[in-house]
C-alpha positions in Angstrom: 58.6 142.4 76.3 60.1 146.0 76.3 57.0 146.9 79.0 58.5 143.1 80.7 61.7 144.7 80.7 60.9 148.2 82.0 58.9 146.5 84.9 61.5 144.1 86.3 63.7 146.9 86.7 61.6 149.1 88.0 60.8 146.0 90.9 64.6 145.5 91.3 65.3 149.1 91.7 62.3 149.7 93.9 61.9 147.1 96.6 61.1 143.5 95.6 63.3 140.9 94.2 61.7 139.5 90.8 62.2 137.3 87.8 64.1 138.5 85.1 64.2 138.6 81.3 66.6 135.7 81.2 67.7 133.2 83.5 70.9 135.0 84.7 68.8 138.5 85.2 70.2 140.2 81.8 68.0 142.4 79.4 69.1 144.7 76.8 68.0 148.3 77.8 67.1 150.7 74.7 68.4 154.2 74.0 69.0 156.6 76.8 68.9 153.4 79.0 72.2 152.5 78.2 74.1 155.4 79.2 75.3 156.4 82.4 74.2 159.6 84.1 77.4 161.2 83.4 76.8 160.7 80.1 73.5 161.9 80.3 74.5 165.3 81.7 77.5 165.8 79.8 74.6 164.9 76.2 72.7 167.9 77.9 75.8 170.1 78.0 76.5 169.7 74.2 73.1 169.9 72.6 69.5 171.3 74.2 68.2 169.1 71.9 69.5 166.2 73.7 66.9 166.8 76.6 63.8 166.8 74.1 65.1 162.8 73.3 65.7 162.1 77.0 62.4 163.6 77.9 60.6 161.7 74.9 62.2 158.2 76.1 61.2 158.7 80.0 57.8 159.3 78.5 57.9 156.1 76.8 58.9 154.5 80.0 56.1 156.2 82.1 53.5 155.2 79.7 54.9 151.7 79.7 54.5 152.0 83.7 50.5 152.9 83.4 50.1 150.2 81.2 51.2 147.5 83.2 51.2 148.2 87.0 48.4 146.9 88.8 45.9 149.9 90.1 47.3 152.2 87.8 46.0 154.8 85.5 48.6 157.6 85.6 52.1 156.8 87.1 52.6 160.9 86.9 49.0 162.2 87.2 50.0 166.0 87.8 53.6 166.2 87.7 54.5 167.5 84.1 57.6 166.3 82.5 59.5 169.2 82.4 59.4 169.1 86.2 60.2 164.8 86.2 63.0 165.2 83.6 64.4 167.7 86.4 64.5 165.3 88.9 65.9 162.8 87.1 69.0 165.7 86.0 68.8 166.2 89.7 69.6 163.2 91.1 72.1 162.1 88.1 74.2 165.1 89.1 74.6 163.7 92.7 74.7 159.8 91.1 76.7 160.2 87.9 78.2 156.5 88.0 74.4 155.3 88.1 72.6 154.3 85.0 69.7 157.3 83.7 67.5 153.8 83.6 68.0 153.4 86.6 67.5 156.9 88.0 63.9 157.0 86.1 63.1 153.7 87.3 63.9 154.9 91.0 61.3 157.9 89.9 58.4 155.6 89.6 59.2 154.1 93.3 59.1 157.7 94.2 56.0 158.5 92.6 53.8 155.1 93.0 51.8 156.3 95.9 49.9 159.3 94.3 49.5 157.5 91.0 46.0 157.6 89.8 44.6 154.5 90.2 41.1 154.7 87.6 40.8 157.0 85.2 39.3 160.1 85.7 38.3 162.7 83.5 40.2 165.9 83.0 39.1 169.4 83.5 40.3 173.0 82.7 40.8 175.5 85.6 41.0 179.2 83.8 41.9 182.3 85.5 42.2 185.2 83.2 44.1 183.9 80.1 45.6 180.9 81.7 45.0 177.7 81.4 45.8 174.6 83.6 44.3 170.9 82.8 43.6 168.4 85.5 42.4 165.5 86.3 39.4 165.6 88.2 40.6 163.8 91.0 43.4 165.4 91.3 41.3 168.6 91.9 39.4 166.6 94.5 42.4 165.7 95.9 43.9 169.6 96.4 40.9 170.7 97.7 40.8 168.4 100.2 44.2 169.6 101.3 43.3 172.8 100.8 39.7 172.1 103.1 42.7 170.5 105.8 44.6 173.4 105.9 41.1 175.6 106.8 41.9 177.4 103.8 38.6 176.0 101.7 35.4 175.7 103.1 32.1 173.0 102.4 33.9 169.9 100.1 35.6 168.4 97.7 33.7 168.1 94.1 36.6 167.8 91.6 35.3 171.4 90.4 37.5 174.2 89.9 35.3 177.3 91.2 35.7 180.9 92.6 36.0 179.4 96.2 39.0 177.5 95.0 40.5 179.9 93.0 40.2 182.0 96.2 41.9 179.5 98.0 44.6 178.1 95.8 45.4 182.1 95.8 45.6 181.9 99.6 48.3 179.1 99.8 50.1 180.7 97.2 50.6 184.1 99.0 51.2 181.7 102.1 54.1 180.1 100.4 55.6 183.4 98.8 54.9 181.6 95.1 53.4 183.4 92.3 49.8 184.1 93.1 47.8 182.6 89.7 44.6 181.1 91.5 45.2 178.4 89.4 47.1 174.4 90.1 50.2 175.0 88.5 52.9 173.4 88.8 54.7 175.8 91.1 51.4 174.6 93.7 50.8 170.9 93.2 55.1 170.7 94.2 54.4 172.4 97.0 50.3 171.3 97.9 51.2 167.7 96.7 54.4 166.8 96.3 55.7 165.3 99.1 54.0 161.4 99.2 54.0 161.1 102.7 52.4 164.8 103.5 49.3 164.4 104.9 
């Protein structure tokens, strides 16, 4: 039932009309879904621990999307929770009268074009003492972007090796961001962040 409520909200917030939970289209949001963006922002300012609660609520929402949306294994395959709650916070700051639930639902619409449709194994990219866990399918997408930019030669195999590390370092240098040689969050947002980017 909870998933059905969330899915209906996403559809309503995103694009097409859908049947609602009751005959009048009403449903009962739970937890953080009941508050406005203004209340959410006030709660964050009052206690830092409230951010943990908001992230937990959002992760539950995303998990429900992973389970119920068609052709979806992971709606946010490379975006971490810290970055996603940052997007929600920014959107809430611009739309304080909106419901927190509606803003999180609109995030799903933003993410859906980059979702991972099928299960993919997780690989670990390492550089020195730093490690990044990433889906093999996402790593392949990263390599394809680097190849298209002329920074990586050969084919995309979804494995992290010396050539991919060097190509990532070149991209990071070009972007004037920290050079780690890893597919870290800042690099992934620059490389994959725009769903419409080529």
